[in-house]
C-alpha positions as CSV (number, residue, x, y, z in Angstrom):
1,M,-44.6,62.7,302.2
2,T,-48.1,61.6,301.2
3,G,-49.1,58.9,298.8
4,I,-51.3,59.3,295.8
5,D,-55.0,59.2,296.7
6,P,-56.4,56.0,295.0
7,R,-59.5,57.9,293.9
8,D,-57.3,60.5,292.1
9,A,-55.2,57.7,290.5
10,F,-58.4,56.0,289.4
11,I,-59.7,59.2,287.8
12,D,-56.4,59.9,286.1
13,R,-56.4,56.4,284.6
14,Y,-60.0,56.0,283.5
15,G,-61.3,59.6,283.4
16,A,-61.6,59.7,279.6
17,L,-63.3,56.3,279.3
18,F,-66.7,57.8,278.8
19,E,-67.1,60.3,275.9
20,H,-66.7,63.8,277.4
21,S,-68.3,62.5,280.6
22,P,-65.7,62.3,283.3
23,W,-68.4,62.5,286.0
24,V,-69.1,58.7,285.6
25,V,-65.5,57.8,286.6
26,E,-65.4,60.5,289.3
27,R,-68.5,59.0,290.9
28,A,-67.2,55.5,290.5
29,A,-64.0,56.6,292.3
30,E,-66.2,57.3,295.4
31,R,-67.3,53.7,295.4
32,L,-63.8,52.1,295.3
33,P,-62.9,49.3,295.4
34,L,-65.1,48.0,292.6
35,P,-65.2,44.2,292.5
36,D,-65.9,44.4,288.7
37,L,-64.7,47.6,287.1
38,Q,-67.0,47.6,284.0
39,R,-70.1,46.7,286.1
40,G,-69.2,49.2,288.7
41,L,-68.8,52.0,286.2
42,M,-72.0,51.1,284.5
43,Q,-73.8,51.0,287.8
44,V,-73.0,54.7,288.2
45,V,-74.7,55.3,284.8
46,H,-77.7,53.3,285.8
47,D,-77.9,55.2,289.1
48,A,-77.7,58.6,287.4
49,S,-80.7,60.7,286.8
50,R,-82.4,60.4,283.4
51,E,-81.1,63.9,282.5
52,E,-77.5,62.7,283.3
53,Q,-78.0,59.6,281.2
54,L,-79.2,61.7,278.3
55,S,-76.2,64.0,278.7
56,L,-73.9,61.0,278.5
57,I,-75.7,59.7,275.4
58,R,-75.6,63.2,273.8
59,A,-71.8,63.4,274.5
60,H,-71.3,60.8,271.9
61,P,-70.5,61.9,268.3
62,E,-72.7,61.1,265.3
63,L,-71.3,58.2,263.4
64,A,-69.6,59.5,260.3
65,G,-70.8,62.9,261.3
66,K,-69.4,66.4,261.6
67,A,-66.8,65.5,264.2
68,A,-65.5,62.8,262.0
69,V,-65.3,65.1,259.0
70,D,-63.6,68.0,260.8
71,G,-61.3,65.8,262.8
72,T,-62.6,66.6,266.3
73,L,-63.4,63.0,267.4
74,T,-61.7,61.7,270.5
75,D,-58.8,59.4,269.7
76,A,-60.9,56.4,270.9
77,S,-63.9,57.3,268.8
78,A,-61.8,57.9,265.7
79,A,-60.2,54.5,266.1
80,E,-63.5,52.8,266.7
81,Q,-65.2,54.5,263.7
82,A,-62.2,53.6,261.6
83,S,-62.4,49.9,262.7
84,A,-65.9,49.8,261.1
85,G,-64.8,51.6,257.9
86,L,-66.6,54.8,258.7
87,D,-63.5,56.8,257.8
88,R,-63.6,55.4,254.2
89,L,-67.2,56.0,253.1
90,T,-68.2,56.6,249.6
91,Q,-70.3,59.7,249.0
92,E,-73.4,57.6,248.7
93,E,-72.7,55.8,252.0
94,F,-71.9,59.2,253.7
95,D,-75.2,60.5,252.4
96,R,-77.1,57.5,253.8
97,F,-75.4,57.9,257.2
98,H,-76.1,61.6,257.3
99,A,-79.8,61.0,256.4
100,R,-80.3,58.3,259.0
101,N,-78.4,60.2,261.7
102,A,-80.7,63.2,261.0
103,A,-83.9,61.1,261.2
104,Y,-82.7,59.4,264.4
105,A,-81.8,62.7,266.1
106,R,-85.1,64.2,265.1
107,K,-87.1,61.3,266.5
108,F,-85.1,60.7,269.7
109,G,-83.2,63.9,270.5
110,F,-79.8,62.3,270.8
111,P,-77.3,60.6,268.5
112,F,-77.5,56.9,267.4
113,I,-75.2,54.9,269.7
114,I,-73.8,51.5,268.7
115,C,-70.6,49.7,269.6
116,V,-69.1,49.9,266.1
117,R,-66.3,47.6,267.0
118,R,-68.8,44.7,266.9
119,T,-70.1,45.4,263.4
120,D,-69.4,47.1,260.0
121,K,-70.9,49.8,257.9
122,A,-73.8,47.6,256.6
123,G,-74.6,46.4,260.1
124,I,-74.6,49.9,261.5
125,L,-76.9,51.2,258.7
126,A,-79.3,48.2,259.2
127,A,-79.3,48.8,263.0
128,M,-80.1,52.5,262.5
129,E,-83.0,51.6,260.2
130,R,-84.3,48.9,262.6
131,R,-83.9,51.1,265.8
132,L,-85.7,54.0,264.2
133,G,-88.9,52.0,264.9
134,N,-88.2,51.8,268.6
135,E,-89.9,54.0,271.3
136,R,-87.8,56.6,272.9
137,E,-87.5,54.8,276.3
138,A,-86.4,51.6,274.7
139,E,-83.8,53.5,272.6
140,I,-82.4,55.2,275.7
141,T,-82.0,51.7,277.3
142,T,-80.4,50.4,274.1
143,A,-78.0,53.4,273.9
144,I,-76.9,52.8,277.5
145,E,-76.3,49.1,276.8
146,E,-74.2,50.0,273.8
147,I,-72.2,52.5,275.9
148,G,-71.6,49.6,278.3
149,E,-70.2,47.5,275.4
150,I,-68.0,50.4,274.2
151,V,-66.6,50.8,277.7
152,R,-66.0,47.0,278.1
153,L,-64.0,47.0,274.9
154,R,-62.1,50.2,275.8
155,L,-61.2,48.6,279.1
156,E,-59.8,45.5,277.4
157,D,-57.4,47.9,275.5
158,F,-56.0,49.3,278.8
159,P,-52.5,48.0,279.5
């Protein structure tokens, strides 16, 4: 009888940690053991090609966007957006989010990423407005940093 491969167990446990991007955890599994799990996972992201990084960023849903409206968010994203009150927007707030999401996507070619568990609706809208003034490369860096925070908090929730 053979035991469970530690890489397979790692992938089974953490595979859904990154939004629709299991490749991050799969690559991290090849680097086991990881002295610091969150840093090791994010090192995979930093070592990835620019196109892979953009793919990871684009795998995230718009905040209060179509996936939230039609109920297709991942469980983790739905809970995170709810924690910031994005599931309880007034029509005016929804319209503001929609307009800023659209402006952001037009400028950068990917959705606005922020760790919503660290802020609220007003803070998110203010960050969207402020970050629209950034250059694309700076915004890619910021999005990856925010993904790192999302992952850090998701890992804290693991039993």
